[in-house]
PDBQT receptor file of N, H, CA, C and O in Angstrom, charges set to zero:
ATOM      1  N   MET A   1      84.433  84.823  98.495  1.00  0.00    +0.000 N 
ATOM      2  CA  MET A   1      84.243  85.675  97.330  1.00  0.00    +0.000 C 
ATOM      3  C   MET A   1      83.128  86.650  97.645  1.00  0.00    +0.000 C 
ATOM      4  O   MET A   1      82.223  86.329  98.416  1.00  0.00    +0.000 OA
ATOM      5  N   ILE A   2      83.181  87.856  97.050  1.00  0.00    +0.000 N 
ATOM      6  H   ILE A   2      83.917  88.117  96.424  1.00  0.00    +0.000 HD
ATOM      7  CA  ILE A   2      82.241  88.910  97.372  1.00  0.00    +0.000 C 
ATOM      8  C   ILE A   2      81.784  89.607  96.095  1.00  0.00    +0.000 C 
ATOM      9  O   ILE A   2      82.554  89.736  95.144  1.00  0.00    +0.000 OA
ATOM     10  N   CYS A   3      80.507  90.063  96.075  1.00  0.00    +0.000 N 
ATOM     11  H   CYS A   3      79.881  89.958  96.848  1.00  0.00    +0.000 HD
ATOM     12  CA  CYS A   3      80.002  90.813  94.940  1.00  0.00    +0.000 C 
ATOM     13  C   CYS A   3      79.917  92.288  95.313  1.00  0.00    +0.000 C 
ATOM     14  O   CYS A   3      80.246  92.652  96.442  1.00  0.00    +0.000 OA
ATOM     15  N   THR A   4      79.490  93.135  94.402  1.00  0.00    +0.000 N 
ATOM     16  H   THR A   4      79.223  92.839  93.484  1.00  0.00    +0.000 HD
ATOM     17  CA  THR A   4      79.454  94.588  94.662  1.00  0.00    +0.000 C 
ATOM     18  C   THR A   4      78.436  94.958  95.753  1.00  0.00    +0.000 C 
ATOM     19  O   THR A   4      78.544  96.026  96.356  1.00  0.00    +0.000 OA
ATOM     20  N   PHE A   5      77.459  94.092  96.010  1.00  0.00    +0.000 N 
ATOM     21  H   PHE A   5      77.371  93.224  95.520  1.00  0.00    +0.000 HD
ATOM     22  CA  PHE A   5      76.500  94.355  97.093  1.00  0.00    +0.000 C 
ATOM     23  C   PHE A   5      76.929  93.676  98.391  1.00  0.00    +0.000 C 
ATOM     24  O   PHE A   5      76.175  93.632  99.362  1.00  0.00    +0.000 OA
ATOM     25  N   GLU A   6      78.151  93.148  98.391  1.00  0.00    +0.000 N 
ATOM     26  H   GLU A   6      78.764  93.184  97.601  1.00  0.00    +0.000 HD
ATOM     27  CA  GLU A   6      78.775  92.523  99.550  1.00  0.00    +0.000 C 
ATOM     28  C   GLU A   6      78.124  91.203  99.978  1.00  0.00    +0.000 C 
ATOM     29  O   GLU A   6      78.200  90.811 101.142  1.00  0.00    +0.000 OA
ATOM     30  N   CYS A   7      77.487  90.530  99.025  1.00  0.00    +0.000 N 
ATOM     31  H   CYS A   7      77.425  90.849  98.079  1.00  0.00    +0.000 HD
ATOM     32  CA  CYS A   7      77.037  89.146  99.278  1.00  0.00    +0.000 C 
ATOM     33  C   CYS A   7      78.312  88.308  99.248  1.00  0.00    +0.000 C 
ATOM     34  O   CYS A   7      79.173  88.518  98.393  1.00  0.00    +0.000 OA
ATOM     35  N   THR A   8      78.436  87.379 100.157  1.00  0.00    +0.000 N 
ATOM     36  H   THR A   8      77.737  87.208 100.852  1.00  0.00    +0.000 HD
ATOM     37  CA  THR A   8      79.645  86.557 100.212  1.00  0.00    +0.000 C 
ATOM     38  C   THR A   8      79.297  85.083 100.142  1.00  0.00    +0.000 C 
ATOM     39  O   THR A   8      78.312  84.627 100.722  1.00  0.00    +0.000 OA
ATOM     40  N   PHE A   9      80.124  84.357  99.424  1.00  0.00    +0.000 N 
ATOM     41  H   PHE A   9      80.924  84.728  98.953  1.00  0.00    +0.000 HD
ATOM     42  CA  PHE A   9      79.991  82.915  99.263  1.00  0.00    +0.000 C 
ATOM     43  C   PHE A   9      81.381  82.330  99.229  1.00  0.00    +0.000 C 
ATOM     44  O   PHE A   9      82.345  83.025  98.907  1.00  0.00    +0.000 OA
ATOM     45  N   CYS A  10      81.493  81.058  99.559  1.00  0.00    +0.000 N 
ATOM     46  H   CYS A  10      80.711  80.493  99.821  1.00  0.00    +0.000 HD
ATOM     47  CA  CYS A  10      82.799  80.411  99.501  1.00  0.00    +0.000 C 
ATOM     48  C   CYS A  10      83.211  80.224  98.027  1.00  0.00    +0.000 C 
ATOM     49  O   CYS A  10      82.366  80.184  97.133  1.00  0.00    +0.000 OA
ATOM     50  N   ARG A  11      84.501  80.113  97.807  1.00  0.00    +0.000 N 
ATOM     51  H   ARG A  11      85.187  80.145  98.533  1.00  0.00    +0.000 HD
ATOM     52  CA  ARG A  11      85.029  79.977  96.442  1.00  0.00    +0.000 C 
ATOM     53  C   ARG A  11      84.460  78.736  95.742  1.00  0.00    +0.000 C 
ATOM     54  O   ARG A  11      84.138  78.772  94.555  1.00  0.00    +0.000 OA
ATOM     55  N   ASP A  12      84.342  77.643  96.499  1.00  0.00    +0.000 N 
ATOM     56  H   ASP A  12      84.603  77.614  97.464  1.00  0.00    +0.000 HD
ATOM     57  CA  ASP A  12      83.818  76.411  95.885  1.00  0.00    +0.000 C 
ATOM     58  C   ASP A  12      82.409  76.609  95.325  1.00  0.00    +0.000 C 
ATOM     59  O   ASP A  12      82.124  76.191  94.203  1.00  0.00    +0.000 OA
ATOM     60  N   CYS A  13      81.534  77.240  96.096  1.00  0.00    +0.000 N 
ATOM     61  H   CYS A  13      81.765  77.580  97.007  1.00  0.00    +0.000 HD
ATOM     62  CA  CYS A  13      80.162  77.475  95.589  1.00  0.00    +0.000 C 
ATOM     63  C   CYS A  13      80.155  78.442  94.423  1.00  0.00    +0.000 C 
ATOM     64  O   CYS A  13      79.416  78.242  93.459  1.00  0.00    +0.000 OA
ATOM     65  N   VAL A  14      80.964  79.486  94.494  1.00  0.00    +0.000 N 
ATOM     66  H   VAL A  14      81.564  79.648  95.277  1.00  0.00    +0.000 HD
ATOM     67  CA  VAL A  14      81.018  80.462  93.391  1.00  0.00    +0.000 C 
ATOM     68  C   VAL A  14      81.445  79.773  92.103  1.00  0.00    +0.000 C 
ATOM     69  O   VAL A  14      80.863  80.016  91.046  1.00  0.00    +0.000 OA
ATOM     70  N   GLU A  15      82.448  78.922  92.184  1.00  0.00    +0.000 N 
ATOM     71  H   GLU A  15      82.920  78.724  93.043  1.00  0.00    +0.000 HD
ATOM     72  CA  GLU A  15      82.981  78.291  90.977  1.00  0.00    +0.000 C 
ATOM     73  C   GLU A  15      82.180  77.106  90.492  1.00  0.00    +0.000 C 
ATOM     74  O   GLU A  15      82.063  76.908  89.283  1.00  0.00    +0.000 OA
ATOM     75  N   THR A  16      81.615  76.297  91.404  1.00  0.00    +0.000 N 
ATOM     76  H   THR A  16      81.710  76.459  92.386  1.00  0.00    +0.000 HD
ATOM     77  CA  THR A  16      80.958  75.057  90.979  1.00  0.00    +0.000 C 
ATOM     78  C   THR A  16      79.438  75.122  90.917  1.00  0.00    +0.000 C 
ATOM     79  O   THR A  16      78.823  74.374  90.157  1.00  0.00    +0.000 OA
ATOM     80  N   ARG A  17      78.824  75.997  91.696  1.00  0.00    +0.000 N 
ATOM     81  H   ARG A  17      79.323  76.605  92.313  1.00  0.00    +0.000 HD
ATOM     82  CA  ARG A  17      77.367  76.031  91.759  1.00  0.00    +0.000 C 
ATOM     83  C   ARG A  17      76.747  77.300  91.186  1.00  0.00    +0.000 C 
ATOM     84  O   ARG A  17      75.643  77.278  90.642  1.00  0.00    +0.000 OA
ATOM     85  N   LEU A  18      77.468  78.394  91.315  1.00  0.00    +0.000 N 
ATOM     86  H   LEU A  18      78.365  78.412  91.756  1.00  0.00    +0.000 HD
ATOM     87  CA  LEU A  18      76.878  79.674  90.929  1.00  0.00    +0.000 C 
ATOM     88  C   LEU A  18      77.393  80.227  89.611  1.00  0.00    +0.000 C 
ATOM     89  O   LEU A  18      76.915  81.261  89.144  1.00  0.00    +0.000 OA
ATOM     90  N   GLY A  19      78.344  79.561  89.019  1.00  0.00    +0.000 N 
ATOM     91  H   GLY A  19      78.732  78.721  89.399  1.00  0.00    +0.000 HD
ATOM     92  CA  GLY A  19      78.870  80.005  87.714  1.00  0.00    +0.000 C 
ATOM     93  C   GLY A  19      79.479  81.393  87.728  1.00  0.00    +0.000 C 
ATOM     94  O   GLY A  19      79.494  82.079  86.706  1.00  0.00    +0.000 OA
ATOM     95  N   GLY A  20      79.986  81.815  88.893  1.00  0.00    +0.000 N 
ATOM     96  H   GLY A  20      79.974  81.258  89.723  1.00  0.00    +0.000 HD
ATOM     97  CA  GLY A  20      80.660  83.105  88.969  1.00  0.00    +0.000 C 
ATOM     98  C   GLY A  20      79.739  84.297  89.070  1.00  0.00    +0.000 C 
ATOM     99  O   GLY A  20      80.212  85.433  89.055  1.00  0.00    +0.000 OA
ATOM    100  N   ARG A  21      78.420  84.077  89.173  1.00  0.00    +0.000 N 
ATOM    101  H   ARG A  21      78.036  83.154  89.186  1.00  0.00    +0.000 HD
ATOM    102  CA  ARG A  21      77.443  85.171  89.264  1.00  0.00    +0.000 C 
ATOM    103  C   ARG A  21      76.667  85.083  90.567  1.00  0.00    +0.000 C 
ATOM    104  O   ARG A  21      76.270  83.998  90.991  1.00  0.00    +0.000 OA
ATOM    105  N   CYS A  22      76.457  86.219  91.193  1.00  0.00    +0.000 N 
ATOM    106  H   CYS A  22      76.780  87.101  90.849  1.00  0.00    +0.000 HD
ATOM    107  CA  CYS A  22      75.728  86.277  92.460  1.00  0.00    +0.000 C 
ATOM    108  C   CYS A  22      74.252  85.935  92.227  1.00  0.00    +0.000 C 
ATOM    109  O   CYS A  22      73.621  86.537  91.358  1.00  0.00    +0.000 OA
ATOM    110  N   PRO A  23      73.688  84.983  92.980  1.00  0.00    +0.000 N 
ATOM    111  CA  PRO A  23      72.283  84.624  92.803  1.00  0.00    +0.000 C 
ATOM    112  C   PRO A  23      71.343  85.710  93.316  1.00  0.00    +0.000 C 
ATOM    113  O   PRO A  23      70.154  85.694  92.997  1.00  0.00    +0.000 OA
ATOM    114  N   ASN A  24      71.858  86.657  94.109  1.00  0.00    +0.000 N 
ATOM    115  H   ASN A  24      72.824  86.670  94.368  1.00  0.00    +0.000 HD
ATOM    116  CA  ASN A  24      71.018  87.725  94.641  1.00  0.00    +0.000 C 
ATOM    117  C   ASN A  24      70.916  88.913  93.700  1.00  0.00    +0.000 C 
ATOM    118  O   ASN A  24      69.827  89.452  93.507  1.00  0.00    +0.000 OA
ATOM    119  N   CYS A  25      72.025  89.330  93.112  1.00  0.00    +0.000 N 
ATOM    120  H   CYS A  25      72.911  88.892  93.269  1.00  0.00    +0.000 HD
ATOM    121  CA  CYS A  25      72.022  90.543  92.280  1.00  0.00    +0.000 C 
ATOM    122  C   CYS A  25      72.496  90.320  90.845  1.00  0.00    +0.000 C 
ATOM    123  O   CYS A  25      72.335  91.201  90.000  1.00  0.00    +0.000 OA
ATOM    124  N   GLY A  26      73.075  89.159  90.562  1.00  0.00    +0.000 N 
ATOM    125  H   GLY A  26      73.205  88.444  91.249  1.00  0.00    +0.000 HD
ATOM    126  CA  GLY A  26      73.567  88.878  89.214  1.00  0.00    +0.000 C 
ATOM    127  C   GLY A  26      74.955  89.419  88.933  1.00  0.00    +0.000 C 
ATOM    128  O   GLY A  26      75.471  89.263  87.827  1.00  0.00    +0.000 OA
ATOM    129  N   GLY A  27      75.571  90.060  89.935  1.00  0.00    +0.000 N 
ATOM    130  H   GLY A  27      75.152  90.187  90.833  1.00  0.00    +0.000 HD
ATOM    131  CA  GLY A  27      76.901  90.633  89.760  1.00  0.00    +0.000 C 
ATOM    132  C   GLY A  27      78.009  89.584  89.799  1.00  0.00    +0.000 C 
ATOM    133  O   GLY A  27      77.793  88.433  90.177  1.00  0.00    +0.000 OA
ATOM    134  N   GLU A  28      79.193  90.018  89.400  1.00  0.00    +0.000 N 
ATOM    135  H   GLU A  28      79.368  90.953  89.094  1.00  0.00    +0.000 HD
ATOM    136  CA  GLU A  28      80.337  89.116  89.416  1.00  0.00    +0.000 C 
ATOM    137  C   GLU A  28      80.954  89.054  90.814  1.00  0.00    +0.000 C 
ATOM    138  O   GLU A  28      80.741  89.944  91.637  1.00  0.00    +0.000 OA
ATOM    139  N   PHE A  29      81.696  88.025  91.062  1.00  0.00    +0.000 N 
ATOM    140  H   PHE A  29      81.869  87.302  90.393  1.00  0.00    +0.000 HD
ATOM    141  CA  PHE A  29      82.394  87.858  92.337  1.00  0.00    +0.000 C 
ATOM    142  C   PHE A  29      83.881  88.163  92.156  1.00  0.00    +0.000 C 
ATOM    143  O   PHE A  29      84.457  87.922  91.095  1.00  0.00    +0.000 OA
ATOM    144  N   VAL A  30      84.479  88.691  93.205  1.00  0.00    +0.000 N 
ATOM    145  H   VAL A  30      84.011  88.887  94.067  1.00  0.00    +0.000 HD
ATOM    146  CA  VAL A  30      85.929  88.909  93.260  1.00  0.00    +0.000 C 
ATOM    147  C   VAL A  30      86.427  88.391  94.590  1.00  0.00    +0.000 C 
ATOM    148  O   VAL A  30      85.636  88.122  95.495  1.00  0.00    +0.000 OA
ATOM    149  N   ARG A  31      87.746  88.249  94.714  1.00  0.00    +0.000 N 
ATOM    150  H   ARG A  31      88.388  88.467  93.979  1.00  0.00    +0.000 HD
ATOM    151  CA  ARG A  31      88.327  87.798  95.974  1.00  0.00    +0.000 C 
ATOM    152  C   ARG A  31      88.018  88.834  97.038  1.00  0.00    +0.000 C 
ATOM    153  O   ARG A  31      88.121  90.036  96.792  1.00  0.00    +0.000 OA
ATOM    154  N   ARG A  32      87.646  88.376  98.200  1.00  0.00    +0.000 N 
ATOM    155  H   ARG A  32      87.562  87.400  98.400  1.00  0.00    +0.000 HD
ATOM    156  CA  ARG A  32      87.339  89.299  99.312  1.00  0.00    +0.000 C 
ATOM    157  C   ARG A  32      88.620  90.015  99.709  1.00  0.00    +0.000 C 
ATOM    158  O   ARG A  32      89.639  89.362  99.932  1.00  0.00    +0.000 OA
ATOM    159  N   PRO A  33      88.593  91.351  99.803  1.00  0.00    +0.000 N 
ATOM    160  CA  PRO A  33      89.808  92.099 100.151  1.00  0.00    +0.000 C 
ATOM    161  C   PRO A  33      90.232  91.884 101.605  1.00  0.00    +0.000 C 
ATOM    162  O   PRO A  33      89.417  91.533 102.459  1.00  0.00    +0.000 OA
ATOM    163  N   VAL A  34      91.497  92.096 101.860  1.00  0.00    +0.000 N 
ATOM    164  H   VAL A  34      92.159  92.381 101.166  1.00  0.00    +0.000 HD
ATOM    165  CA  VAL A  34      92.055  91.949 103.202  1.00  0.00    +0.000 C 
ATOM    166  C   VAL A  34      92.191  93.344 103.809  1.00  0.00    +0.000 C 
ATOM    167  O   VAL A  34      92.756  94.246 103.191  1.00  0.00    +0.000 OA
ATOM    168  N   ARG A  35      91.670  93.511 105.018  1.00  0.00    +0.000 N 
ATOM    169  H   ARG A  35      91.210  92.778 105.520  1.00  0.00    +0.000 HD
ATOM    170  CA  ARG A  35      91.767  94.799 105.700  1.00  0.00    +0.000 C 
ATOM    171  C   ARG A  35      93.167  94.912 106.305  1.00  0.00    +0.000 C 
ATOM    172  O   ARG A  35      93.616  93.981 106.974  1.00  0.00    +0.000 OA
ATOM    173  N   PRO A  36      93.876  96.043 106.082  1.00  0.00    +0.000 N 
ATOM    174  CA  PRO A  36      95.216  96.202 106.654  1.00  0.00    +0.000 C 
ATOM    175  C   PRO A  36      95.174  96.062 108.188  1.00  0.00    +0.000 C 
ATOM    176  O   PRO A  36      94.208  96.497 108.814  1.00  0.00    +0.000 OA
ATOM    177  N   PRO A  37      96.197  95.466 108.792  1.00  0.00    +0.000 N 
ATOM    178  CA  PRO A  37      96.210  95.209 110.233  1.00  0.00    +0.000 C 
ATOM    179  C   PRO A  37      95.899  96.422 111.111  1.00  0.00    +0.000 C 
ATOM    180  O   PRO A  37      95.156  96.300 112.085  1.00  0.00    +0.000 OA
ATOM    181  N   ALA A  38      96.462  97.596 110.780  1.00  0.00    +0.000 N 
ATOM    182  H   ALA A  38      97.066  97.694 109.989  1.00  0.00    +0.000 HD
ATOM    183  CA  ALA A  38      96.207  98.773 111.600  1.00  0.00    +0.000 C 
ATOM    184  C   ALA A  38      94.734  99.176 111.566  1.00  0.00    +0.000 C 
ATOM    185  O   ALA A  38      94.172  99.575 112.586  1.00  0.00    +0.000 OA
ATOM    186  N   LEU A  39      94.109  99.070 110.388  1.00  0.00    +0.000 N 
ATOM    187  H   LEU A  39      94.565  98.746 109.560  1.00  0.00    +0.000 HD
ATOM    188  CA  LEU A  39      92.697  99.413 110.263  1.00  0.00    +0.000 C 
ATOM    189  C   LEU A  39      91.808  98.322 110.860  1.00  0.00    +0.000 C 
ATOM    190  O   LEU A  39      90.720  98.606 111.359  1.00  0.00    +0.000 OA
ATOM    191  N   LEU A  40      92.275  97.083 110.806  1.00  0.00    +0.000 N 
ATOM    192  H   LEU A  40      93.159  96.852 110.400  1.00  0.00    +0.000 HD
ATOM    193  CA  LEU A  40      91.513  96.001 111.421  1.00  0.00    +0.000 C 
ATOM    194  C   LEU A  40      91.425  96.200 112.934  1.00  0.00    +0.000 C 
ATOM    195  O   LEU A  40      90.394  95.919 113.545  1.00  0.00    +0.000 OA
ATOM    196  N   ALA A  41      92.510  96.686 113.529  1.00  0.00    +0.000 N 
ATOM    197  H   ALA A  41      93.347  96.914 113.032  1.00  0.00    +0.000 HD
ATOM    198  CA  ALA A  41      92.504  96.951 114.967  1.00  0.00    +0.000 C 
ATOM    199  C   ALA A  41      91.542  98.104 115.305  1.00  0.00    +0.000 C 
ATOM    200  O   ALA A  41      90.833  98.065 116.311  1.00  0.00    +0.000 OA
ATOM    201  N   LYS A  42      91.538  99.122 114.442  1.00  0.00    +0.000 N 
ATOM    202  H   LYS A  42      92.113  99.153 113.625  1.00  0.00    +0.000 HD
ATOM    203  CA  LYS A  42      90.687 100.283 114.684  1.00  0.00    +0.000 C 
ATOM    204  C   LYS A  42      89.226 100.006 114.322  1.00  0.00    +0.000 C 
ATOM    205  O   LYS A  42      88.311 100.475 115.000  1.00  0.00    +0.000 OA
ATOM    206  N   TYR A  43      89.019  99.245 113.254  1.00  0.00    +0.000 N 
ATOM    207  H   TYR A  43      89.762  98.864 112.703  1.00  0.00    +0.000 HD
ATOM    208  CA  TYR A  43      87.671  98.902 112.772  1.00  0.00    +0.000 C 
ATOM    209  C   TYR A  43      87.566  97.383 112.630  1.00  0.00    +0.000 C 
ATOM    210  O   TYR A  43      87.712  96.850 111.530  1.00  0.00    +0.000 OA
ATOM    211  N   PRO A  44      87.317  96.694 113.727  1.00  0.00    +0.000 N 
ATOM    212  CA  PRO A  44      87.303  95.227 113.665  1.00  0.00    +0.000 C 
ATOM    213  C   PRO A  44      86.154  94.703 112.775  1.00  0.00    +0.000 C 
ATOM    214  O   PRO A  44      85.132  95.362 112.579  1.00  0.00    +0.000 OA
ATOM    215  N   ALA A  45      86.367  93.533 112.270  1.00  0.00    +0.000 N 
ATOM    216  H   ALA A  45      87.197  92.997 112.429  1.00  0.00    +0.000 HD
ATOM    217  CA  ALA A  45      85.359  92.879 111.447  1.00  0.00    +0.000 C 
ATOM    218  C   ALA A  45      84.117  92.593 112.295  1.00  0.00    +0.000 C 
ATOM    219  O   ALA A  45      84.208  92.415 113.510  1.00  0.00    +0.000 OA
ATOM    220  N   SER A  46      82.982  92.554 111.647  1.00  0.00    +0.000 N 
ATOM    221  H   SER A  46      82.909  92.698 110.660  1.00  0.00    +0.000 HD
ATOM    222  CA  SER A  46      81.725  92.264 112.339  1.00  0.00    +0.000 C 
ATOM    223  C   SER A  46      81.750  90.862 112.900  1.00  0.00    +0.000 C 
ATOM    224  O   SER A  46      82.336  89.959 112.303  1.00  0.00    +0.000 OA
ATOM    225  N   ILE A  47      81.116  90.672 114.047  1.00  0.00    +0.000 N 
ATOM    226  H   ILE A  47      80.639  91.405 114.532  1.00  0.00    +0.000 HD
ATOM    227  CA  ILE A  47      81.007  89.334 114.610  1.00  0.00    +0.000 C 
ATOM    228  C   ILE A  47      79.640  88.729 114.318  1.00  0.00    +0.000 C 
ATOM    229  O   ILE A  47      79.391  87.568 114.645  1.00  0.00    +0.000 OA
ATOM    230  N   ALA A  48      78.756  89.506 113.707  1.00  0.00    +0.000 N 
ATOM    231  H   ALA A  48      78.958  90.448 113.441  1.00  0.00    +0.000 HD
ATOM    232  CA  ALA A  48      77.439  88.987 113.317  1.00  0.00    +0.000 C 
ATOM    233  C   ALA A  48      77.576  88.243 111.995  1.00  0.00    +0.000 C 
ATOM    234  O   ALA A  48      78.088  88.787 111.016  1.00  0.00    +0.000 OA
ATOM    235  N   ARG A  49      77.122  87.015 111.977  1.00  0.00    +0.000 N 
ATOM    236  H   ARG A  49      76.706  86.574 112.772  1.00  0.00    +0.000 HD
ATOM    237  CA  ARG A  49      77.221  86.203 110.782  1.00  0.00    +0.000 C 
ATOM    238  C   ARG A  49      75.837  85.827 110.316  1.00  0.00    +0.000 C 
ATOM    239  O   ARG A  49      74.991  85.444 111.124  1.00  0.00    +0.000 OA
ATOM    240  N   VAL A  50      75.593  85.933 109.011  1.00  0.00    +0.000 N 
ATOM    241  H   VAL A  50      76.280  86.244 108.355  1.00  0.00    +0.000 HD
ATOM    242  CA  VAL A  50      74.317  85.510 108.431  1.00  0.00    +0.000 C 
ATOM    243  C   VAL A  50      74.570  84.142 107.841  1.00  0.00    +0.000 C 
ATOM    244  O   VAL A  50      75.437  83.975 106.983  1.00  0.00    +0.000 OA
ATOM    245  N   PHE A  51      73.819  83.172 108.295  1.00  0.00    +0.000 N 
ATOM    246  H   PHE A  51      73.115  83.307 108.992  1.00  0.00    +0.000 HD
ATOM    247  CA  PHE A  51      74.001  81.798 107.831  1.00  0.00    +0.000 C 
ATOM    248  C   PHE A  51      72.689  81.286 107.255  1.00  0.00    +0.000 C 
ATOM    249  O   PHE A  51      71.638  81.377 107.889  1.00  0.00    +0.000 OA
ATOM    250  N   LYS A  52      72.769  80.747 106.046  1.00  0.00    +0.000 N 
ATOM    251  H   LYS A  52      73.623  80.673 105.531  1.00  0.00    +0.000 HD
ATOM    252  CA  LYS A  52      71.598  80.156 105.401  1.00  0.00    +0.000 C 
ATOM    253  C   LYS A  52      71.789  78.659 105.396  1.00  0.00    +0.000 C 
ATOM    254  O   LYS A  52      72.554  78.152 104.575  1.00  0.00    +0.000 OA
ATOM    255  N   PRO A  53      71.126  77.926 106.277  1.00  0.00    +0.000 N 
ATOM    256  CA  PRO A  53      71.355  76.498 106.394  1.00  0.00    +0.000 C 
ATOM    257  C   PRO A  53      71.072  75.715 105.125  1.00  0.00    +0.000 C 
ATOM    258  O   PRO A  53      71.607  74.623 104.935  1.00  0.00    +0.000 OA
ATOM    259  N   GLN A  54      70.229  76.270 104.250  1.00  0.00    +0.000 N 
ATOM    260  H   GLN A  54      69.795  77.158 104.405  1.00  0.00    +0.000 HD
ATOM    261  CA  GLN A  54      69.934  75.577 103.001  1.00  0.00    +0.000 C 
ATOM    262  C   GLN A  54      71.083  75.681 101.996  1.00  0.00    +0.000 C 
ATOM    263  O   GLN A  54      71.066  75.014 100.961  1.00  0.00    +0.000 OA
ATOM    264  N   GLY A  55      72.083  76.521 102.302  1.00  0.00    +0.000 N 
ATOM    265  H   GLY A  55      72.097  77.063 103.142  1.00  0.00    +0.000 HD
ATOM    266  CA  GLY A  55      73.233  76.683 101.418  1.00  0.00    +0.000 C 
ATOM    267  C   GLY A  55      72.841  77.385 100.136  1.00  0.00    +0.000 C 
ATOM    268  O   GLY A  55      71.784  78.011 100.068  1.00  0.00    +0.000 OA
ATOM    269  N   CYS A  56      73.671  77.289  99.134  1.00  0.00    +0.000 N 
ATOM    270  H   CYS A  56      74.530  76.781  99.189  1.00  0.00    +0.000 HD
ATOM    271  CA  CYS A  56      73.376  77.980  97.883  1.00  0.00    +0.000 C 
ATOM    272  C   CYS A  56      72.974  76.976  96.784  1.00  0.00    +0.000 C 
ATOM    273  O   CYS A  56      72.842  77.372  95.626  1.00  0.00    +0.000 OA
ATOM    274  N   ALA A  57      72.781  75.720  97.111  1.00  0.00    +0.000 N 
ATOM    275  H   ALA A  57      72.888  75.398  98.052  1.00  0.00    +0.000 HD
ATOM    276  CA  ALA A  57      72.382  74.739  96.098  1.00  0.00    +0.000 C 
ATOM    277  C   ALA A  57      71.048  75.104  95.469  1.00  0.00    +0.000 C 
ATOM    278  O   ALA A  57      70.838  74.871  94.279  1.00  0.00    +0.000 OA
ATOM    279  N   ALA A  58      70.139  75.678  96.263  1.00  0.00    +0.000 N 
ATOM    280  H   ALA A  58      70.309  75.867  97.230  1.00  0.00    +0.000 HD
ATOM    281  CA  ALA A  58      68.838  76.053  95.726  1.00  0.00    +0.000 C 
ATOM    282  C   ALA A  58      68.938  77.190  94.735  1.00  0.00    +0.000 C 
ATOM    283  O   ALA A  58      68.073  77.336  93.871  1.00  0.00    +0.000 OA
ATOM    284  N   ALA A  59      69.985  78.003  94.844  1.00  0.00    +0.000 N 
ATOM    285  H   ALA A  59      70.687  77.884  95.546  1.00  0.00    +0.000 HD
ATOM    286  CA  ALA A  59      70.155  79.128  93.923  1.00  0.00    +0.000 C 
ATOM    287  C   ALA A  59      70.689  78.668  92.568  1.00  0.00    +0.000 C 
ATOM    288  O   ALA A  59      70.485  79.343  91.559  1.00  0.00    +0.000 OA
ATOM    289  N   GLY A  60      71.359  77.543  92.542  1.00  0.00    +0.000 N 
ATOM    290  H   GLY A  60      71.524  76.994  93.361  1.00  0.00    +0.000 HD
ATOM    291  CA  GLY A  60      71.987  77.104  91.290  1.00  0.00    +0.000 C 
ATOM    292  C   GLY A  60      71.068  76.255  90.528  1.00  0.00    +0.000 C 
ATOM    293  O   GLY A  60      71.415  75.787  89.444  1.00  0.00    +0.000 OA
TER     294      GLY A  60
């Protein structure tokens, strides 16, 4: 799930821990969009991942 500032969380955390609101900006979450295959080939997804080992339990 993604918010307007592109913070991303798994659906389980969004629904069970965060109450549907981003802990960073307070915005709503929506399903992360799918990039069309032709554009994915031209503009591949980032390989850099931001991982917070503490998870989002502290935010809820």
